[in-house]
TORTIVO-898217 format. One record per residue: residue in three letters; y, x, z of N, C-alpha, C, CB in turn. Coordinates in steps of 0.02 Angstrom, whole numbers, padded with zeros to 5 digits, always signed. Glycine has a CB too. Example, Ala and Ser with C-alpha at 12.3 -4.5 7.8 and 13.67 -1.06 7.14 Angstrom:
# TORTIVO-898217
ala-00284+00660+00390-00225+00615+00390-00165+00660+00390-00224+00565+00452/ser-00112+00642+00354-00053+00684+00357+00002+00645+00394-00030+00704+00286/
***
This chain:
# TORTIVO-898217
unk+01436+00734-01406+01493+00725-01364+01490+00768-01301+01498+00654-01346/unk+01539+00804-01292+01540+00853-01235+01564+00815-01167+01593+00917-01252/unk+01537+00841-01114+01556+00807-01047+01623+00851-01027+01488+00811-00983/unk+01669+00814-01001+01733+00854-00993+01718+00893-00921+01807+00800-00991/unk+01752+00947-00913+01743+00990-00859+01751+00956-00796+01785+01045-00864/unk+01803+00916-00790+01816+00882-00724+01755+00840-00705+01882+00836-00728/unk+01727+00807-00749+01669+00763-00738+01614+00802-00709+01645+00730-00801/unk+01598+00862-00736+01547+00907-00725+01554+00927-00639+01557+00974-00779/unk+01619+00944-00635+01634+00970-00572+01630+00900-00513+01715+01010-00578/unk+01644+00851-00537+01653+00783-00487+01578+00786-00468+01683+00697-00529/unk+01530+00785-00519+01461+00765-00510+01438+00819-00466+01418+00758-00578/unk+01451+00875-00470+01423+00937-00424+01444+00927-00364+01445+01008-00441/unk+01503+00906-00356+01542+00899-00276+01501+00841-00254+01637+00879-00272/unk+01484+00789-00283+01449+00728-00252+01385+00746-00246+01453+00663-00291/unk+01346+00788-00282+01281+00815-00266+01281+00851-00199+01260+00863-00321/unk+01323+00897-00201+01327+00943-00128+01341+00896-00068+01396+01004-00128/unk+01385+00847-00079+01397+00804-00020+01347+00753-00005+01457+00771-00027/unk+01304+00736-00050+01234+00691-00039+01194+00736-00008+01193+00661-00107/unk+01184+00793-00034+01130+00842-00006+01153+00867+00067+01121+00909-00059/unk+01209+00871+00082+01240+00897+00140+01227+00835+00201+01324+00915+00123/unk+01240+00777+00165+01224+00713+00215+01153+00706+00231+01245+00643+00183/unk+01110+00716+00175+01034+00710+00194+01016+00769+00244+00983+00715+00122/unk+01036+00827+00226+01016+00877+00275+01045+00867+00344+01037+00943+00251/unk+01104+00846+00358+01125+00825+00419+01088+00768+00451+01190+00811+00412/unk+01065+00725+00415+01024+00657+00434+00962+00688+00465+01002+00604+00365/unk+00933+00736+00428+00870+00748+00453+00869+00796+00520+00830+00777+00396/unk+00928+00833+00523+00939+00873+00575+00956+00823+00638+00996+00926+00557/unk+00998+00775+00629+01014+00726+00681+00952+00689+00702+01065+00677+00657/unk+00913+00667+00657+00844+00633+00683+00804+00678+00723+00798+00610+00625/unk+00798+00738+00699+00753+00789+00731+00781+00804+00797+00746+00854+00688/unk+00850+00803+00811+00893+00826+00875+00879+00764+00928+00987+00836+00856/unk+00887+00700+00893+00869+00647+00938+00796+00637+00968+00884+00592+00905/unk+00761+00652+00924+00681+00644+00942+00668+00707+00994+00625+00652+00865/unk+00698+00762+00985+00695+00817+01035+00726+00801+01100+00728+00878+01008/unk+00780+00768+01109+00812+00755+01167+00780+00691+01200+00885+00747+01154/unk+00744+00652+01169+00706+00596+01203+00657+00622+01249+00671+00551+01154/unk+00617+00680+01218+00560+00712+01248+00578+00769+01284+00511+00731+01200/unk+00643+00801+01289+00658+00862+01314+00647+00858+01399+00733+00881+01289/unk+00660+00807+01430+00646+00804+01506+00567+00801+01523+00683+00737+01538/unk+00531+00785+01479+00452+00773+01491+00421+00835+01524+00409+00758+01419/unk+00435+00896+01517+00408+00949+01548+00435+00958+01615+00416+01005+01511/unk+00496+00940+01634+00526+00943+01700+00506+00884+01735+00601+00948+01698/unk+00486+00818+01707+00464+00762+01748+00386+00779+01763+00477+00689+01709/unk+00360+00808+01724+00283+00822+01729+00280+00881+01791+00247+00853+01644/unk+00322+00916+01803+00321+00967+01859+00346+00932+01919+00365+01033+01845/unk+00393+00888+01909+00405+00853+01978+00363+00797+02000+00471+00828+01980/unk+00330+00771+01951+00275+00720+01971+00218+00767+02012+00239+00680+01897/unk+00205+00801+01983+00143+00853+02007+00163+00880+02081+00133+00927+01948/unk+00228+00893+02086+00244+00923+02154+00262+00860+02206+00310+00978+02146/unk+00279+00800+02178+00298+00747+02227+00243+00698+02233+00362+00710+02207/unk+00186+00704+02194+00128+00658+02206+00063+00698+02202+00126+00598+02153/unk+00006+00653+02207-00053+00684+02211-00083+00706+02142-00096+00642+02246/unk-00050+00689+02086-00063+00693+02019-00059+00773+02002-00010+00646+01979/unk-00129+00790+01970-00125+00857+01947-00128+00864+01874-00176+00896+01976/unk-00148+00805+01834-00150+00800+01761-00107+00750+01738-00215+00788+01736/unk-00064+00764+01695-00034+00700+01666-00057+00690+01595+00045+00701+01667/unk-00078+00637+01573-00114+00621+01517-00058+00597+01469-00172+00569+01533/unk-00015+00558+01476+00043+00530+01443+00101+00505+01476+00024+00483+01408/unk+00162+00511+01438+00222+00489+01468+00256+00442+01418+00268+00547+01488/unk+00286+00392+01441+00328+00342+01405+00392+00325+01442+00288+00277+01394/unk+00437+00290+01405+00505+00278+01445+00510+00197+01448+00579+00315+01403/unk+00534+00177+01496+00547+00101+01509+00625+00094+01528+00496+00072+01574/unk+00657+00041+01487+00724+00034+01501+00729-00044+01521+00771+00057+01437/unk+00738-00054+01577+00747-00125+01605+00817-00127+01643+00684-00145+01657/unk+00819-00156+01698+00880-00158+01742+00891-00083+01758+00870-00205+01810/unk+00840-00047+01769+00852+00032+01781+00801+00063+01733+00839+00060+01866/unk+00809+00125+01729+00764+00166+01669+00722+00205+01718+00811+00223+01607/unk+00662+00208+01692+00618+00246+01710+00560+00284+01666+00598+00213+01751/unk+00542+00344+01688+00488+00375+01654+00417+00341+01676+00490+00453+01670/unk+00375+00315+01634+00304+00302+01655+00256+00350+01634+00280+00239+01632/unk+00228+00382+01693+00177+00441+01689+00106+00419+01707+00199+00499+01738/unk+00071+00426+01656-00003+00414+01659-00037+00478+01689-00033+00397+01584/unk-00072+00483+01740-00101+00542+01761-00170+00527+01801-00049+00580+01804/unk-00192+00588+01828-00251+00584+01864-00236+00641+01926-00319+00600+01813/unk-00271+00615+01976-00278+00654+02044-00334+00720+02031-00309+00596+02109/unk-00332+00760+02071-00393+00801+02080-00462+00783+02080-00389+00827+02130/unk-00469+00720+02110-00526+00693+02117-00532+00632+02072-00536+00680+02182/unk-00499+00641+02019-00507+00591+01945-00489+00515+01965-00599+00591+01910/unk-00437+00508+02020-00420+00443+02029-00357+00440+01974-00402+00425+02110/unk-00357+00384+01938-00304+00369+01885-00247+00345+01913-00324+00321+01833/unk-00179+00367+01901-00130+00331+01933-00074+00314+01874-00100+00374+01997/unk-00026+00279+01893+00029+00261+01848+00089+00275+01892+00026+00184+01821/unk+00138+00325+01873+00195+00338+01912+00256+00314+01877+00201+00410+01929/unk+00302+00274+01903+00368+00256+01884+00420+00305+01916+00381+00184+01904/unk+00442+00353+01873+00483+00399+01893+00552+00383+01868+00459+00462+01875/unk+00608+00380+01917+00673+00353+01900+00707+00400+01857+00715+00338+01960/unk+00747+00380+01817+00795+00426+01771+00837+00468+01813+00843+00383+01725/unk+00859+00439+01860+00910+00462+01925+00895+00437+01982+00981+00444+01920/unk+00927+00472+02040+00909+00450+02100+00943+00378+02124+00924+00505+02144/unk+00999+00359+02081+01026+00305+02094+00973+00242+02064+01098+00310+02065/unk+00929+00259+02018+00885+00209+01999+00826+00193+02048+00860+00229+01935/unk+00827+00229+02105+00774+00214+02151+00725+00274+02162+00737+00154+02126/unk+00675+00259+02194+00627+00308+02211+00564+00299+02167+00610+00303+02287/unk+00517+00356+02167+00469+00338+02116+00425+00301+02156+00435+00397+02078/unk+00379+00265+02113+00332+00221+02135+00259+00239+02105+00355+00152+02116/unk+00211+00244+02145+00144+00264+02124+00093+00210+02128+00121+00320+02166/unk+00055+00197+02067+00015+00141+02070-00063+00164+02051+00046+00085+02019/unk-00114+00148+02090-00179+00162+02080-00199+00118+02027-00220+00156+02138/unk-00225+00145+01973-00239+00111+01909-00303+00068+01937-00257+00168+01840/unk-00342+00084+01980-00404+00043+01988-00389-00020+02023-00458+00080+02027/unk-00332-00034+02049-00301-00088+02088-00263-00141+02039-00250-00055+02142/unk-00252-00125+01974-00214-00156+01933-00267-00197+01865-00158-00096+01909/unk-00233-00249+01844-00271-00281+01781-00264-00232+01721-00238-00356+01758/unk-00317-00210+01692-00305-00160+01636-00269-00195+01581-00373-00129+01608/unk-00232-00155+01543-00192-00178+01481-00233-00219+01433-00162-00118+01442/unk-00295-00202+01421-00348-00226+01383-00360-00297+01401-00409-00185+01393/unk-00366-00316+01466-00375-00383+01497-00310-00430+01485-00389-00374+01577/unk-00254-00399+01491-00198-00431+01482-00194-00455+01405-00141-00387+01505/unk-00210-00402+01366-00210-00429+01289-00252-00475+01273-00224-00381+01241/unk-00322-00472+01298-00366-00521+01275-00342-00594+01306-00441-00500+01296/unk-00319-00594+01367-00285-00661+01395-00236-00683+01348-00249-00654+01467/unk-00182-00642+01335-00131-00655+01284-00165-00692+01217-00094-00583+01264/unk-00206-00655+01198-00245-00670+01127-00259-00746+01128-00323-00625+01117/unk-00303-00761+01182-00327-00817+01190-00279-00877+01196-00365-00811+01240/unk-00216-00861+01234-00169-00909+01242-00119-00917+01180-00134-00894+01304/unk-00114-00868+01147-00061-00877+01094-00092-00849+01030+00009-00839+01114/unk-00137-00890+01003-00173-00872+00940-00132-00855+00876-00216-00928+00923/unk-00085-00886+00869-00034-00889+00813+00027-00844+00816-00008-00956+00808/unk+00027-00803+00889+00082-00753+00894+00067-00687+00864+00101-00743+00964/unk+00124-00651+00858+00116-00576+00839+00133-00539+00910+00174-00551+00771/unk+00090-00495+00919+00099-00448+00977+00142-00392+00951+00029-00419+01007/unk+00190-00368+00986+00230-00304+00970+00209-00253+01020+00310-00314+00973/unk+00207-00265+01085+00182-00210+01125+00167-00225+01197+00230-00156+01122/unk+00129-00192+01229+00117-00203+01307+00131-00138+01339+00039-00227+01326/unk+00177-00141+01390+00185-00080+01419+00207-00100+01497+00240-00035+01376/unk+00189-00050+01548+00211-00064+01613+00287-00063+01616+00181-00014+01662/unk+00304-00107+01681+00367-00117+01682+00386-00123+01752+00384-00169+01643/unk+00452-00124+01778+00471-00133+01848+00518-00183+01854+00496-00073+01880/unk+00505-00248+01880+00551-00303+01879+00564-00322+01951+00525-00363+01836/unk+00628-00303+01975+00650-00321+02046+00594-00274+02086+00644-00413+02064/unk+00588-00211+02069+00545-00176+02107+00468-00193+02110+00571-00179+02168/unk+00456-00241+02062+00386-00262+02059+00348-00236+01998+00384-00335+02060/unk+00292-00208+02001+00263-00179+01949+00228-00239+01914+00217-00121+01971/unk+00243-00226+01841+00223-00279+01795+00202-00256+01730+00276-00325+01785/unk+00167-00304+01682+00160-00285+01620+00204-00324+01571+00093-00290+01604/unk+00240-00281+01539+00293-00310+01490+00251-00327+01430+00355-00256+01470/unk+00250-00400+01412+00212-00410+01343+00258-00441+01298+00147-00456+01348/unk+00275-00398+01247+00327-00418+01198+00291-00444+01135+00375-00355+01181/unk+00312-00509+01113+00285-00537+01057+00322-00597+01022+00222-00556+01075/unk+00305-00613+00963+00348-00664+00933+00299-00717+00920+00388-00641+00867/unk+00318-00768+00944+00288-00837+00957+00282-00869+00903+00322-00878+00999/unk+00249-00950+00891+00239-00983+00836+00308-01005+00813+00191-01037+00848/unk+00356-01010+00843+00429-01025+00831+00465-00976+00804+00463-01042+00886/unk+00440-00913+00796+00473-00853+00767+00523-00828+00817+00508-00870+00698/unk+00517-00847+00885+00555-00821+00938+00531-00756+00971+00560-00871+00985/unk+00578-00713+00980+00564-00641+01010+00546-00661+01086+00635-00584+01004/unk+00488-00646+01119+00477-00667+01181+00454-00612+01224+00433-00720+01181/unk+00482-00591+01282+00469-00554+01329+00435-00579+01392+00521-00529+01341/unk+00379-00562+01404+00334-00602+01462+00325-00540+01513+00247-00638+01430/unk+00344-00555+01584+00331-00505+01624+00273-00533+01674+00397-00482+01658/unk+00214-00503+01674+00159-00527+01711+00145-00473+01768+00095-00538+01663/unk+00135-00495+01823+00110-00445+01879+00056-00400+01864+00088-00480+01937/unk+00065-00342+01871+00014-00296+01858-00051-00304+01900+00042-00229+01866/unk-00041-00334+01960-00099-00340+02000-00137-00397+01996-00083-00334+02061/unk-00109-00462+01976-00139-00523+01972-00132-00563+01916-00122-00556+02019/unk-00089-00540+01871-00076-00567+01800-00020-00625+01811-00150-00598+01762/unk+00001-00650+01869+00038-00701+01873+00116-00685+01838+00038-00720+01948/unk+00139-00743+01810+00205-00730+01778+00262-00724+01820+00221-00780+01733/unk+00303-00662+01812+00354-00648+01856+00418-00681+01816+00358-00567+01873/unk+00424-00661+01751+00485-00684+01714+00468-00689+01653+00543-00642+01718/unk+00505-00740+01609+00494-00737+01540+00568-00746+01503+00440-00794+01520/unk+00572-00708+01449+00637-00709+01406+00614-00722+01344+00681-00645+01406/unk+00654-00783+01322+00641-00805+01250+00702-00801+01212+00615-00877+01245/unk+00705-00765+01156+00774-00752+01113+00758-00800+01047+00788-00657+01088/unk+00809-00844+01041+00798-00881+00980+00838-00853+00922+00815-00954+00991/unk+00804-00846+00868+00835-00828+00802+00893-00860+00775+00789-00834+00755/unk+00948-00834+00769+01004-00863+00753+01019-00863+00676+01053-00831+00791/unk+01002-00816+00642+01013-00803+00567+00944-00794+00537+01061-00737+00553/unk+00939-00825+00479+00876-00822+00440+00882-00783+00379+00853-00889+00422/
***
């Protein structure tokens, strides 16, 4: 049995369309990843110019009420700092925190582990809540709720908690 020409042509066109969609998807993914970190070199220069930081170790992004870059760095005399650098001037001014004055992330995680043994930790990251520096502890609790806990970065006291109930199973 021979395959009709129109069917061969249709299969060829579908293959070309699928291949084109795949290539475009890979390009789009790469472009989005590049745009996420495109500002990092500029932010690094600005942080070095506007603060005592001479070395940037890593950078993350935080999106709360306002968006910030979170810059982990060191000064010339090896003091470790965290800088909350606003995405734009309307989001406020930069905030510098000495890491020797805060509760380390590891201590927050150990405390969380002892309080919520049956929970699943998603992440712990620095955050700014109402201009207060905090640890944002995100986890899934025993009742399968998604929970975001904001703890003071200085003393570990709870600032705010958000619990999201699962609506669909």
